[in-house]
Backbone as XML, in Angstrom:
<?xml version="1.0"?>
<chain id="A" units="angstrom">
  <residue number="1" name="MET">
    <atom name="N" x="98.572" y="130.495" z="84.701"/>
    <atom name="CA" x="98.642" y="131.942" z="84.761"/>
    <atom name="C" x="98.442" y="132.522" z="83.368"/>
  </residue>
  <residue number="2" name="ALA">
    <atom name="N" x="97.906" y="133.723" z="83.328"/>
    <atom name="CA" x="97.670" y="134.377" z="82.045"/>
    <atom name="C" x="97.673" y="135.890" z="82.238"/>
  </residue>
  <residue number="3" name="HIS">
    <atom name="N" x="98.199" y="136.579" z="81.246"/>
    <atom name="CA" x="98.152" y="138.034" z="81.203"/>
    <atom name="C" x="98.264" y="138.459" z="79.750"/>
  </residue>
  <residue number="4" name="LEU">
    <atom name="N" x="98.000" y="139.728" z="79.481"/>
    <atom name="CA" x="98.130" y="140.221" z="78.117"/>
    <atom name="C" x="99.600" y="140.418" z="77.795"/>
  </residue>
  <residue number="5" name="TYR">
    <atom name="N" x="99.920" y="140.250" z="76.529"/>
    <atom name="CA" x="101.287" y="140.354" z="76.030"/>
    <atom name="C" x="101.236" y="141.139" z="74.737"/>
  </residue>
  <residue number="6" name="TRP">
    <atom name="N" x="102.169" y="142.046" z="74.553"/>
    <atom name="CA" x="102.237" y="142.789" z="73.309"/>
    <atom name="C" x="103.551" y="142.496" z="72.612"/>
  </residue>
  <residue number="7" name="SER">
    <atom name="N" x="103.565" y="142.732" z="71.319"/>
    <atom name="CA" x="104.735" y="142.457" z="70.508"/>
    <atom name="C" x="105.933" y="143.235" z="71.036"/>
  </residue>
  <residue number="8" name="GLY">
    <atom name="N" x="107.035" y="142.525" z="71.249"/>
    <atom name="CA" x="108.247" y="143.161" z="71.738"/>
    <atom name="C" x="108.260" y="143.401" z="73.232"/>
  </residue>
  <residue number="9" name="MET">
    <atom name="N" x="107.325" y="142.825" z="73.953"/>
    <atom name="CA" x="107.250" y="143.023" z="75.398"/>
    <atom name="C" x="108.565" y="142.594" z="76.051"/>
  </residue>
  <residue number="10" name="LYS">
    <atom name="N" x="109.037" y="143.405" z="76.969"/>
    <atom name="CA" x="110.287" y="143.139" z="77.682"/>
    <atom name="C" x="109.988" y="142.667" z="79.101"/>
  </residue>
  <residue number="11" name="LEU">
    <atom name="N" x="110.974" y="142.065" z="79.724"/>
    <atom name="CA" x="110.818" y="141.572" z="81.088"/>
    <atom name="C" x="110.354" y="142.680" z="82.029"/>
  </residue>
  <residue number="12" name="GLU">
    <atom name="N" x="110.908" y="143.876" z="81.874"/>
    <atom name="CA" x="110.513" y="144.974" z="82.763"/>
    <atom name="C" x="109.064" y="145.402" z="82.537"/>
  </residue>
  <residue number="13" name="ASP">
    <atom name="N" x="108.523" y="145.141" z="81.335"/>
    <atom name="CA" x="107.120" y="145.451" z="81.057"/>
    <atom name="C" x="106.181" y="144.553" z="81.846"/>
  </residue>
  <residue number="14" name="GLU">
    <atom name="N" x="106.638" y="143.337" z="82.133"/>
    <atom name="CA" x="105.763" y="142.383" z="82.822"/>
    <atom name="C" x="105.362" y="142.870" z="84.206"/>
  </residue>
  <residue number="15" name="ALA">
    <atom name="N" x="106.175" y="143.739" z="84.808"/>
    <atom name="CA" x="105.831" y="144.291" z="86.114"/>
    <atom name="C" x="104.608" y="145.202" z="86.031"/>
  </residue>
  <residue number="16" name="GLN">
    <atom name="N" x="104.274" y="145.660" z="84.828"/>
    <atom name="CA" x="103.148" y="146.577" z="84.646"/>
    <atom name="C" x="101.842" y="145.863" z="84.318"/>
  </residue>
  <residue number="17" name="VAL">
    <atom name="N" x="101.896" y="144.562" z="84.111"/>
    <atom name="CA" x="100.671" y="143.843" z="83.775"/>
    <atom name="C" x="100.142" y="143.127" z="85.015"/>
  </residue>
  <residue number="18" name="VAL">
    <atom name="N" x="98.887" y="142.851" z="84.981"/>
    <atom name="CA" x="98.226" y="142.173" z="86.091"/>
    <atom name="C" x="97.767" y="140.813" z="85.596"/>
  </residue>
  <residue number="19" name="GLU">
    <atom name="N" x="98.007" y="139.791" z="86.401"/>
    <atom name="CA" x="97.528" y="138.466" z="86.030"/>
    <atom name="C" x="96.007" y="138.497" z="85.930"/>
  </residue>
  <residue number="20" name="LEU">
    <atom name="N" x="95.491" y="137.816" z="84.924"/>
    <atom name="CA" x="94.047" y="137.721" z="84.772"/>
    <atom name="C" x="93.480" y="136.881" z="85.908"/>
  </residue>
  <residue number="21" name="LYS">
    <atom name="N" x="92.332" y="137.296" z="86.433"/>
    <atom name="CA" x="91.636" y="136.450" z="87.401"/>
    <atom name="C" x="91.316" y="135.135" z="86.714"/>
  </residue>
  <residue number="22" name="GLU">
    <atom name="N" x="91.254" y="134.085" z="87.478"/>
    <atom name="CA" x="90.997" y="132.749" z="86.935"/>
    <atom name="C" x="92.084" y="132.387" z="85.928"/>
  </residue>
  <residue number="23" name="GLY">
    <atom name="N" x="93.262" y="132.955" z="86.124"/>
    <atom name="CA" x="94.366" y="132.731" z="85.208"/>
    <atom name="C" x="94.741" y="131.279" z="85.035"/>
  </residue>
  <residue number="24" name="ASP">
    <atom name="N" x="94.501" y="130.447" z="86.048"/>
    <atom name="CA" x="94.827" y="129.031" z="85.923"/>
    <atom name="C" x="93.868" y="128.303" z="84.996"/>
  </residue>
  <residue number="25" name="LEU">
    <atom name="N" x="92.667" y="128.828" z="84.821"/>
    <atom name="CA" x="91.688" y="128.205" z="83.937"/>
    <atom name="C" x="91.845" y="128.681" z="82.495"/>
  </residue>
  <residue number="26" name="TRP">
    <atom name="N" x="92.343" y="129.886" z="82.322"/>
    <atom name="CA" x="92.437" y="130.473" z="80.990"/>
    <atom name="C" x="93.316" y="129.661" z="80.038"/>
  </residue>
  <residue number="27" name="PRO">
    <atom name="N" x="94.503" y="129.173" z="80.457"/>
    <atom name="CA" x="95.328" y="128.392" z="79.520"/>
    <atom name="C" x="94.615" y="127.158" z="78.969"/>
  </residue>
  <residue number="28" name="ASP">
    <atom name="N" x="93.884" y="126.445" z="79.801"/>
    <atom name="CA" x="93.142" y="125.274" z="79.323"/>
    <atom name="C" x="92.072" y="125.693" z="78.317"/>
  </residue>
  <residue number="29" name="TRP">
    <atom name="N" x="91.402" y="126.794" z="78.611"/>
    <atom name="CA" x="90.360" y="127.286" z="77.716"/>
    <atom name="C" x="90.969" y="127.678" z="76.368"/>
  </residue>
  <residue number="30" name="VAL">
    <atom name="N" x="92.113" y="128.366" z="76.397"/>
    <atom name="CA" x="92.789" y="128.780" z="75.167"/>
    <atom name="C" x="93.217" y="127.557" z="74.359"/>
  </residue>
  <residue number="31" name="ALA">
    <atom name="N" x="93.708" y="126.527" z="75.029"/>
    <atom name="CA" x="94.109" y="125.304" z="74.323"/>
    <atom name="C" x="92.914" y="124.699" z="73.597"/>
  </residue>
  <residue number="32" name="GLN">
    <atom name="N" x="91.774" y="124.633" z="74.269"/>
    <atom name="CA" x="90.567" y="124.101" z="73.634"/>
    <atom name="C" x="90.081" y="125.015" z="72.508"/>
  </residue>
  <residue number="33" name="ALA">
    <atom name="N" x="90.254" y="126.315" z="72.684"/>
    <atom name="CA" x="89.815" y="127.279" z="71.675"/>
    <atom name="C" x="90.631" y="127.157" z="70.394"/>
  </residue>
  <residue number="34" name="ASN">
    <atom name="N" x="91.810" y="126.578" z="70.491"/>
    <atom name="CA" x="92.676" y="126.432" z="69.331"/>
    <atom name="C" x="92.683" y="125.018" z="68.770"/>
  </residue>
  <residue number="35" name="ALA">
    <atom name="N" x="91.784" y="124.186" z="69.241"/>
    <atom name="CA" x="91.659" y="122.812" z="68.753"/>
    <atom name="C" x="90.270" y="122.642" z="68.126"/>
  </residue>
  <residue number="36" name="PRO">
    <atom name="N" x="90.155" y="121.744" z="67.148"/>
    <atom name="CA" x="88.829" y="121.500" z="66.575"/>
    <atom name="C" x="87.850" y="121.032" z="67.653"/>
  </residue>
  <residue number="37" name="GLY">
    <atom name="N" x="86.644" y="121.537" z="67.594"/>
    <atom name="CA" x="85.630" y="121.122" z="68.549"/>
    <atom name="C" x="84.576" y="122.187" z="68.741"/>
  </residue>
  <residue number="38" name="PRO">
    <atom name="N" x="83.634" y="121.935" z="69.644"/>
    <atom name="CA" x="82.500" y="122.846" z="69.826"/>
    <atom name="C" x="82.903" y="124.247" z="70.290"/>
  </residue>
  <residue number="39" name="LEU">
    <atom name="N" x="83.923" y="124.340" z="71.126"/>
    <atom name="CA" x="84.341" y="125.655" z="71.605"/>
    <atom name="C" x="84.887" y="126.477" z="70.436"/>
  </residue>
  <residue number="40" name="ARG">
    <atom name="N" x="85.765" y="125.887" z="69.649"/>
    <atom name="CA" x="86.334" y="126.588" z="68.485"/>
    <atom name="C" x="85.235" y="126.964" z="67.494"/>
  </residue>
  <residue number="41" name="ASP">
    <atom name="N" x="84.302" y="126.045" z="67.253"/>
    <atom name="CA" x="83.205" y="126.315" z="66.331"/>
    <atom name="C" x="82.375" y="127.517" z="66.799"/>
  </residue>
  <residue number="42" name="ALA">
    <atom name="N" x="82.086" y="127.573" z="68.098"/>
    <atom name="CA" x="81.297" y="128.689" z="68.644"/>
    <atom name="C" x="82.061" y="130.009" z="68.511"/>
  </residue>
  <residue number="43" name="LEU">
    <atom name="N" x="83.377" y="129.973" z="68.732"/>
    <atom name="CA" x="84.187" y="131.181" z="68.558"/>
    <atom name="C" x="84.114" y="131.671" z="67.111"/>
  </residue>
  <residue number="44" name="GLU">
    <atom name="N" x="84.264" y="130.754" z="66.174"/>
    <atom name="CA" x="84.235" y="131.122" z="64.763"/>
    <atom name="C" x="82.869" y="131.673" z="64.354"/>
  </residue>
  <residue number="45" name="ARG">
    <atom name="N" x="81.787" y="130.998" z="64.771"/>
    <atom name="CA" x="80.428" y="131.433" z="64.396"/>
    <atom name="C" x="80.122" y="132.840" z="64.889"/>
  </residue>
  <residue number="46" name="ASN">
    <atom name="N" x="80.708" y="133.200" z="66.026"/>
    <atom name="CA" x="80.351" y="134.468" z="66.660"/>
    <atom name="C" x="81.429" y="135.545" z="66.552"/>
  </residue>
  <residue number="47" name="GLY">
    <atom name="N" x="82.440" y="135.301" z="65.737"/>
    <atom name="CA" x="83.484" y="136.306" z="65.542"/>
    <atom name="C" x="84.315" y="136.565" z="66.784"/>
  </residue>
  <residue number="48" name="LEU">
    <atom name="N" x="84.542" y="135.517" z="67.569"/>
    <atom name="CA" x="85.250" y="135.668" z="68.837"/>
    <atom name="C" x="86.681" y="135.132" z="68.806"/>
  </residue>
  <residue number="49" name="LEU">
    <atom name="N" x="87.211" y="134.872" z="67.624"/>
    <atom name="CA" x="88.555" y="134.293" z="67.529"/>
    <atom name="C" x="89.659" y="135.134" z="68.175"/>
  </residue>
  <residue number="50" name="PRO">
    <atom name="N" x="89.523" y="136.448" z="68.294"/>
    <atom name="CA" x="90.572" y="137.176" z="69.015"/>
    <atom name="C" x="90.803" y="136.643" z="70.435"/>
  </residue>
  <residue number="51" name="LEU">
    <atom name="N" x="89.791" y="136.046" z="71.041"/>
    <atom name="CA" x="89.950" y="135.479" z="72.386"/>
    <atom name="C" x="90.835" y="134.234" z="72.393"/>
  </residue>
  <residue number="52" name="ALA">
    <atom name="N" x="91.044" y="133.624" z="71.231"/>
    <atom name="CA" x="91.887" y="132.424" z="71.137"/>
    <atom name="C" x="93.351" y="132.769" z="70.887"/>
  </residue>
  <residue number="53" name="SER">
    <atom name="N" x="93.632" y="134.038" z="70.599"/>
    <atom name="CA" x="95.006" y="134.462" z="70.342"/>
    <atom name="C" x="95.847" y="134.250" z="71.597"/>
  </residue>
  <residue number="54" name="HIS">
    <atom name="N" x="97.057" y="133.708" z="71.405"/>
    <atom name="CA" x="97.908" y="133.452" z="72.578"/>
    <atom name="C" x="99.369" y="133.301" z="72.180"/>
  </residue>
  <residue number="55" name="ILE">
    <atom name="N" x="100.214" y="133.428" z="73.196"/>
    <atom name="CA" x="101.629" y="133.111" z="73.095"/>
    <atom name="C" x="101.971" y="132.358" z="74.376"/>
  </residue>
  <residue number="56" name="THR">
    <atom name="N" x="102.939" y="131.484" z="74.294"/>
    <atom name="CA" x="103.376" y="130.759" z="75.481"/>
    <atom name="C" x="104.896" y="130.673" z="75.469"/>
  </residue>
  <residue number="57" name="GLU">
    <atom name="N" x="105.468" y="130.290" z="76.577"/>
    <atom name="CA" x="106.920" y="130.227" z="76.698"/>
    <atom name="C" x="107.523" y="129.386" z="75.575"/>
  </residue>
  <residue number="58" name="GLY">
    <atom name="N" x="108.532" y="129.943" z="74.920"/>
    <atom name="CA" x="109.216" y="129.241" z="73.844"/>
    <atom name="C" x="108.573" y="129.404" z="72.479"/>
  </residue>
  <residue number="59" name="MET">
    <atom name="N" x="107.430" y="130.045" z="72.409"/>
    <atom name="CA" x="106.727" y="130.236" z="71.143"/>
    <atom name="C" x="107.246" y="131.510" z="70.474"/>
  </residue>
  <residue number="60" name="PRO">
    <atom name="N" x="107.755" y="131.420" z="69.248"/>
    <atom name="CA" x="108.236" y="132.635" z="68.581"/>
    <atom name="C" x="107.080" y="133.578" z="68.241"/>
  </residue>
  <residue number="61" name="GLU">
    <atom name="N" x="107.344" y="134.873" z="68.337"/>
    <atom name="CA" x="106.303" y="135.863" z="68.054"/>
    <atom name="C" x="105.734" y="135.728" z="66.649"/>
  </residue>
  <residue number="62" name="GLU">
    <atom name="N" x="106.549" y="135.262" z="65.703"/>
    <atom name="CA" x="106.042" y="135.140" z="64.325"/>
    <atom name="C" x="104.990" y="134.042" z="64.184"/>
  </residue>
  <residue number="63" name="ASP">
    <atom name="N" x="104.846" y="133.175" z="65.181"/>
    <atom name="CA" x="103.830" y="132.123" z="65.144"/>
    <atom name="C" x="102.510" y="132.543" z="65.800"/>
  </residue>
  <residue number="64" name="VAL">
    <atom name="N" x="102.465" y="133.730" z="66.350"/>
    <atom name="CA" x="101.271" y="134.211" z="67.055"/>
    <atom name="C" x="100.249" y="134.742" z="66.062"/>
  </residue>
  <residue number="65" name="ASP">
    <atom name="N" x="98.983" y="134.404" z="66.283"/>
    <atom name="CA" x="97.881" y="135.034" z="65.546"/>
    <atom name="C" x="97.494" y="136.282" z="66.336"/>
  </residue>
  <residue number="66" name="TRP">
    <atom name="N" x="98.215" y="137.360" z="66.065"/>
    <atom name="CA" x="98.021" y="138.604" z="66.815"/>
    <atom name="C" x="96.626" y="139.168" z="66.591"/>
  </residue>
  <residue number="67" name="THR">
    <atom name="N" x="96.176" y="139.933" z="67.558"/>
    <atom name="CA" x="94.943" y="140.683" z="67.433"/>
    <atom name="C" x="95.245" y="142.105" z="67.890"/>
  </residue>
  <residue number="68" name="THR">
    <atom name="N" x="94.292" y="142.976" z="67.791"/>
    <atom name="CA" x="94.485" y="144.338" z="68.295"/>
    <atom name="C" x="93.768" y="144.450" z="69.637"/>
  </residue>
  <residue number="69" name="PRO">
    <atom name="N" x="94.163" y="145.412" z="70.458"/>
    <atom name="CA" x="93.417" y="145.600" z="71.711"/>
    <atom name="C" x="91.933" y="145.825" z="71.460"/>
  </residue>
  <residue number="70" name="ARG">
    <atom name="N" x="91.605" y="146.600" z="70.426"/>
    <atom name="CA" x="90.189" y="146.885" z="70.128"/>
    <atom name="C" x="89.440" y="145.614" z="69.707"/>
  </residue>
  <residue number="71" name="GLU">
    <atom name="N" x="90.078" y="144.750" z="68.900"/>
    <atom name="CA" x="89.435" y="143.490" z="68.507"/>
    <atom name="C" x="89.214" y="142.597" z="69.727"/>
  </residue>
  <residue number="72" name="LEU">
    <atom name="N" x="90.178" y="142.575" z="70.622"/>
    <atom name="CA" x="90.053" y="141.765" z="71.834"/>
    <atom name="C" x="88.916" y="142.289" z="72.715"/>
  </residue>
  <residue number="73" name="ILE">
    <atom name="N" x="88.838" y="143.595" z="72.843"/>
    <atom name="CA" x="87.750" y="144.207" z="73.625"/>
    <atom name="C" x="86.402" y="143.886" z="72.998"/>
  </residue>
  <residue number="74" name="ARG">
    <atom name="N" x="86.303" y="144.032" z="71.669"/>
    <atom name="CA" x="85.035" y="143.738" z="70.989"/>
    <atom name="C" x="84.623" y="142.293" z="71.202"/>
  </residue>
  <residue number="75" name="ALA">
    <atom name="N" x="85.575" y="141.353" z="71.088"/>
    <atom name="CA" x="85.265" y="139.934" z="71.266"/>
    <atom name="C" x="84.845" y="139.633" z="72.703"/>
  </residue>
  <residue number="76" name="ALA">
    <atom name="N" x="85.523" y="140.232" z="73.673"/>
    <atom name="CA" x="85.155" y="140.010" z="75.079"/>
    <atom name="C" x="83.752" y="140.530" z="75.354"/>
  </residue>
  <residue number="77" name="ARG">
    <atom name="N" x="83.442" y="141.711" z="74.851"/>
    <atom name="CA" x="82.092" y="142.279" z="75.045"/>
    <atom name="C" x="81.033" y="141.433" z="74.328"/>
  </residue>
  <residue number="78" name="ALA">
    <atom name="N" x="81.369" y="140.917" z="73.146"/>
    <atom name="CA" x="80.414" y="140.067" z="72.417"/>
    <atom name="C" x="80.149" y="138.777" z="73.175"/>
  </residue>
  <residue number="79" name="LEU">
    <atom name="N" x="81.182" y="138.198" z="73.779"/>
    <atom name="CA" x="80.976" y="136.980" z="74.578"/>
    <atom name="C" x="80.125" y="137.294" z="75.799"/>
  </residue>
  <residue number="80" name="GLN">
    <atom name="N" x="80.346" y="138.442" z="76.413"/>
    <atom name="CA" x="79.506" y="138.822" z="77.550"/>
    <atom name="C" x="78.042" y="138.928" z="77.123"/>
  </residue>
  <residue number="81" name="GLU">
    <atom name="N" x="77.807" y="139.456" z="75.931"/>
    <atom name="CA" x="76.438" y="139.577" z="75.429"/>
    <atom name="C" x="75.819" y="138.194" z="75.201"/>
  </residue>
  <residue number="82" name="LEU">
    <atom name="N" x="76.591" y="137.257" z="74.649"/>
    <atom name="CA" x="76.088" y="135.883" z="74.471"/>
    <atom name="C" x="75.695" y="135.277" z="75.815"/>
  </residue>
  <residue number="83" name="LEU">
    <atom name="N" x="76.509" y="135.517" z="76.829"/>
    <atom name="CA" x="76.202" y="135.000" z="78.161"/>
    <atom name="C" x="74.930" y="135.630" z="78.713"/>
  </residue>
  <residue number="84" name="ARG">
    <atom name="N" x="74.799" y="136.955" z="78.548"/>
    <atom name="CA" x="73.606" y="137.655" z="79.040"/>
    <atom name="C" x="72.341" y="137.141" z="78.362"/>
  </residue>
  <residue number="85" name="GLU">
    <atom name="N" x="72.459" y="136.905" z="77.036"/>
    <atom name="CA" x="71.301" y="136.439" z="76.262"/>
    <atom name="C" x="71.014" y="134.959" z="76.479"/>
  </residue>
  <residue number="86" name="ARG">
    <atom name="N" x="71.931" y="134.275" z="77.131"/>
    <atom name="CA" x="71.854" y="132.815" z="77.287"/>
    <atom name="C" x="71.751" y="132.146" z="75.920"/>
  </residue>
  <residue number="87" name="ASN">
    <atom name="N" x="72.515" y="132.697" z="74.985"/>
    <atom name="CA" x="72.600" y="132.173" z="73.632"/>
    <atom name="C" x="73.108" y="130.727" z="73.686"/>
  </residue>
  <residue number="88" name="ALA">
    <atom name="N" x="72.622" y="129.901" z="72.783"/>
    <atom name="CA" x="73.045" y="128.490" z="72.765"/>
    <atom name="C" x="74.558" y="128.352" z="72.614"/>
  </residue>
  <residue number="89" name="ASP">
    <atom name="N" x="75.210" y="129.274" z="71.918"/>
    <atom name="CA" x="76.657" y="129.206" z="71.739"/>
    <atom name="C" x="77.419" y="129.523" z="73.021"/>
  </residue>
  <residue number="90" name="ALA">
    <atom name="N" x="76.761" y="130.078" z="74.012"/>
    <atom name="CA" x="77.441" y="130.360" z="75.279"/>
    <atom name="C" x="77.794" y="129.064" z="76.015"/>
  </residue>
  <residue number="91" name="ALA">
    <atom name="N" x="77.008" y="128.021" z="75.812"/>
    <atom name="CA" x="77.231" y="126.765" z="76.538"/>
    <atom name="C" x="78.612" y="126.159" z="76.263"/>
  </residue>
  <residue number="92" name="PRO">
    <atom name="N" x="79.025" y="125.948" z="74.992"/>
    <atom name="CA" x="80.355" y="125.378" z="74.786"/>
    <atom name="C" x="81.474" y="126.322" z="75.203"/>
  </residue>
  <residue number="93" name="LEU">
    <atom name="N" x="81.224" y="127.620" z="75.156"/>
    <atom name="CA" x="82.242" y="128.579" z="75.565"/>
    <atom name="C" x="82.450" y="128.527" z="77.072"/>
  </residue>
  <residue number="94" name="LEU">
    <atom name="N" x="81.391" y="128.366" z="77.801"/>
    <atom name="CA" x="81.488" y="128.238" z="79.258"/>
    <atom name="C" x="81.989" y="126.850" z="79.645"/>
  </residue>
  <residue number="95" name="ALA">
    <atom name="N" x="81.570" y="125.825" z="78.898"/>
    <atom name="CA" x="82.004" y="124.449" z="79.184"/>
    <atom name="C" x="83.506" y="124.280" z="79.016"/>
  </residue>
  <residue number="96" name="GLY">
    <atom name="N" x="84.146" y="125.191" z="78.276"/>
    <atom name="CA" x="85.590" y="125.147" z="78.122"/>
    <atom name="C" x="86.323" y="125.291" z="79.442"/>
  </residue>
  <residue number="97" name="PHE">
    <atom name="N" x="85.637" y="125.769" z="80.441"/>
    <atom name="CA" x="86.210" y="125.878" z="81.782"/>
    <atom name="C" x="85.815" y="124.657" z="82.608"/>
  </residue>
  <residue number="98" name="SER">
    <atom name="N" x="85.780" y="123.497" z="81.949"/>
    <atom name="CA" x="85.352" y="122.259" z="82.611"/>
    <atom name="C" x="86.241" y="121.949" z="83.798"/>
  </residue>
  <residue number="99" name="GLY">
    <atom name="N" x="85.669" y="121.219" z="84.719"/>
    <atom name="CA" x="86.405" y="120.874" z="85.919"/>
    <atom name="C" x="86.377" y="121.994" z="86.944"/>
  </residue>
  <residue number="100" name="SER">
    <atom name="N" x="85.644" y="123.040" z="86.625"/>
    <atom name="CA" x="85.515" y="124.144" z="87.587"/>
    <atom name="C" x="84.036" y="124.423" z="87.786"/>
  </residue>
  <residue number="101" name="ASP">
    <atom name="N" x="83.749" y="125.200" z="88.775"/>
    <atom name="CA" x="82.358" y="125.599" z="88.997"/>
    <atom name="C" x="82.164" y="127.041" z="88.514"/>
  </residue>
  <residue number="102" name="PHE">
    <atom name="N" x="82.858" y="127.347" z="87.430"/>
    <atom name="CA" x="82.829" y="128.670" z="86.818"/>
    <atom name="C" x="81.409" y="128.988" z="86.387"/>
  </residue>
  <residue number="103" name="THR">
    <atom name="N" x="80.901" y="130.130" z="86.765"/>
    <atom name="CA" x="79.545" y="130.543" z="86.401"/>
    <atom name="C" x="79.606" y="131.600" z="85.295"/>
  </residue>
  <residue number="104" name="PRO">
    <atom name="N" x="78.498" y="131.808" z="84.598"/>
    <atom name="CA" x="78.482" y="132.886" z="83.606"/>
    <atom name="C" x="78.862" y="134.239" z="84.216"/>
  </residue>
  <residue number="105" name="ALA">
    <atom name="N" x="78.416" y="134.500" z="85.436"/>
    <atom name="CA" x="78.752" y="135.775" z="86.090"/>
    <atom name="C" x="80.253" y="135.897" z="86.325"/>
  </residue>
  <residue number="106" name="GLU">
    <atom name="N" x="80.900" y="134.804" z="86.708"/>
    <atom name="CA" x="82.347" y="134.831" z="86.926"/>
    <atom name="C" x="83.094" y="135.030" z="85.603"/>
  </residue>
  <residue number="107" name="LEU">
    <atom name="N" x="82.623" y="134.385" z="84.551"/>
    <atom name="CA" x="83.249" y="134.576" z="83.251"/>
    <atom name="C" x="83.070" y="136.028" z="82.803"/>
  </residue>
  <residue number="108" name="HIS">
    <atom name="N" x="81.905" y="136.589" z="83.064"/>
    <atom name="CA" x="81.642" y="137.986" z="82.730"/>
    <atom name="C" x="82.659" y="138.887" z="83.437"/>
  </residue>
  <residue number="109" name="GLU">
    <atom name="N" x="82.911" y="138.635" z="84.730"/>
    <atom name="CA" x="83.891" y="139.421" z="85.492"/>
    <atom name="C" x="85.295" y="139.233" z="84.919"/>
  </residue>
  <residue number="110" name="HIS">
    <atom name="N" x="85.627" y="138.012" z="84.566"/>
    <atom name="CA" x="86.935" y="137.729" z="83.981"/>
    <atom name="C" x="87.108" y="138.506" z="82.681"/>
  </residue>
  <residue number="111" name="LEU">
    <atom name="N" x="86.080" y="138.551" z="81.881"/>
    <atom name="CA" x="86.135" y="139.291" z="80.623"/>
    <atom name="C" x="86.255" y="140.791" z="80.875"/>
  </residue>
  <residue number="112" name="ASP">
    <atom name="N" x="85.639" y="141.288" z="81.950"/>
    <atom name="CA" x="85.825" y="142.695" z="82.326"/>
    <atom name="C" x="87.300" y="142.974" z="82.610"/>
  </residue>
  <residue number="113" name="ASP">
    <atom name="N" x="87.965" y="142.056" z="83.324"/>
    <atom name="CA" x="89.403" y="142.208" z="83.600"/>
    <atom name="C" x="90.195" y="142.248" z="82.301"/>
  </residue>
  <residue number="114" name="LEU">
    <atom name="N" x="89.845" y="141.361" z="81.385"/>
    <atom name="CA" x="90.530" y="141.303" z="80.090"/>
    <atom name="C" x="90.356" y="142.627" z="79.337"/>
  </residue>
  <residue number="115" name="VAL">
    <atom name="N" x="89.149" y="143.160" z="79.346"/>
    <atom name="CA" x="88.865" y="144.435" z="78.683"/>
    <atom name="C" x="89.690" y="145.552" z="79.315"/>
  </residue>
  <residue number="116" name="GLN">
    <atom name="N" x="89.737" y="145.606" z="80.645"/>
    <atom name="CA" x="90.504" y="146.654" z="81.319"/>
    <atom name="C" x="91.986" y="146.575" z="80.950"/>
  </residue>
  <residue number="117" name="GLN">
    <atom name="N" x="92.528" y="145.371" z="80.901"/>
    <atom name="CA" x="93.927" y="145.223" z="80.512"/>
    <atom name="C" x="94.133" y="145.647" z="79.064"/>
  </residue>
  <residue number="118" name="ALA">
    <atom name="N" x="93.237" y="145.254" z="78.183"/>
    <atom name="CA" x="93.363" y="145.615" z="76.768"/>
    <atom name="C" x="93.276" y="147.134" z="76.588"/>
  </residue>
  <residue number="119" name="GLU">
    <atom name="N" x="92.436" y="147.781" z="77.370"/>
    <atom name="CA" x="92.340" y="149.242" z="77.301"/>
    <atom name="C" x="93.646" y="149.892" z="77.746"/>
  </residue>
  <residue number="120" name="ARG">
    <atom name="N" x="94.287" y="149.348" z="78.792"/>
    <atom name="CA" x="95.581" y="149.885" z="79.240"/>
    <atom name="C" x="96.651" y="149.693" z="78.166"/>
  </residue>
  <residue number="121" name="VAL">
    <atom name="N" x="96.638" y="148.523" z="77.528"/>
    <atom name="CA" x="97.623" y="148.248" z="76.473"/>
    <atom name="C" x="97.385" y="149.189" z="75.288"/>
  </residue>
  <residue number="122" name="ALA">
    <atom name="N" x="96.133" y="149.410" z="74.926"/>
    <atom name="CA" x="95.818" y="150.336" z="73.831"/>
    <atom name="C" x="96.280" y="151.749" z="74.179"/>
  </residue>
  <residue number="123" name="ALA">
    <atom name="N" x="96.091" y="152.169" z="75.429"/>
    <atom name="CA" x="96.508" y="153.502" z="75.860"/>
    <atom name="C" x="98.028" y="153.663" z="75.779"/>
  </residue>
  <residue number="124" name="ARG">
    <atom name="N" x="98.758" y="152.566" z="75.877"/>
    <atom name="CA" x="100.221" y="152.599" z="75.741"/>
    <atom name="C" x="100.641" y="152.687" z="74.270"/>
  </residue>
  <residue number="125" name="GLY">
    <atom name="N" x="99.661" y="152.603" z="73.360"/>
    <atom name="CA" x="99.952" y="152.699" z="71.940"/>
    <atom name="C" x="100.353" y="151.381" z="71.292"/>
  </residue>
  <residue number="126" name="GLN">
    <atom name="N" x="100.117" y="150.274" z="71.979"/>
    <atom name="CA" x="100.466" y="148.974" z="71.418"/>
    <atom name="C" x="99.420" y="148.564" z="70.390"/>
  </residue>
  <residue number="127" name="ALA">
    <atom name="N" x="99.874" y="148.195" z="69.197"/>
    <atom name="CA" x="98.956" y="147.854" z="68.107"/>
    <atom name="C" x="98.610" y="146.377" z="68.074"/>
  </residue>
  <residue number="128" name="ARG">
    <atom name="N" x="99.517" y="145.518" z="68.599"/>
    <atom name="CA" x="99.274" y="144.080" z="68.554"/>
    <atom name="C" x="99.321" y="143.519" z="69.968"/>
  </residue>
  <residue number="129" name="VAL">
    <atom name="N" x="98.382" y="142.637" z="70.247"/>
    <atom name="CA" x="98.272" y="142.063" z="71.583"/>
    <atom name="C" x="97.841" y="140.606" z="71.457"/>
  </residue>
  <residue number="130" name="THR">
    <atom name="N" x="98.131" y="139.861" z="72.486"/>
    <atom name="CA" x="97.679" y="138.476" z="72.599"/>
    <atom name="C" x="97.632" y="138.154" z="74.075"/>
  </residue>
  <residue number="131" name="THR">
    <atom name="N" x="97.190" y="136.947" z="74.399"/>
    <atom name="CA" x="97.199" y="136.503" z="75.791"/>
    <atom name="C" x="98.423" y="135.616" z="75.988"/>
  </residue>
  <residue number="132" name="CYS">
    <atom name="N" x="99.187" y="135.890" z="77.023"/>
    <atom name="CA" x="100.328" y="135.053" z="77.373"/>
    <atom name="C" x="99.833" y="134.011" z="78.365"/>
  </residue>
  <residue number="133" name="VAL">
    <atom name="N" x="99.943" y="132.748" z="77.984"/>
    <atom name="CA" x="99.480" y="131.668" z="78.861"/>
    <atom name="C" x="100.614" y="130.671" z="79.084"/>
  </residue>
  <residue number="134" name="ASN">
    <atom name="N" x="100.605" y="130.062" z="80.226"/>
    <atom name="CA" x="101.555" y="128.988" z="80.534"/>
    <atom name="C" x="100.756" y="127.722" z="80.753"/>
  </residue>
  <residue number="135" name="PHE">
    <atom name="N" x="100.964" y="126.773" z="79.847"/>
    <atom name="CA" x="100.219" y="125.510" z="79.915"/>
    <atom name="C" x="100.846" y="124.578" z="80.935"/>
  </residue>
</chain>
């Protein structure tokens, strides 16, 4: 499962967030995005590291590489553009969803969900955001 998380988020706030589609695949992708390898390299080359930001149960907030809602939106839109262009860097980013039959179109839709959530968080005035994942 995965959803957006903001600094200081309370239990009652969680009722206002929506689980990301393909939420079961996102934690594995985030784990790979934070480990050395082709997926991480592609994120770095293309300025997509905000997509690797995460928090998980038991992780202190001070250990999070926070991003802003706007940075997250920009990174999601940039990844969608790589997919549309069939850029060579899109392959390792999509391959991070290994073991699934995830298509570029499905990833594009998932990123749309992420953007919509980030826009809602920005509208709430939250300055720092990350993805909450359960591994």
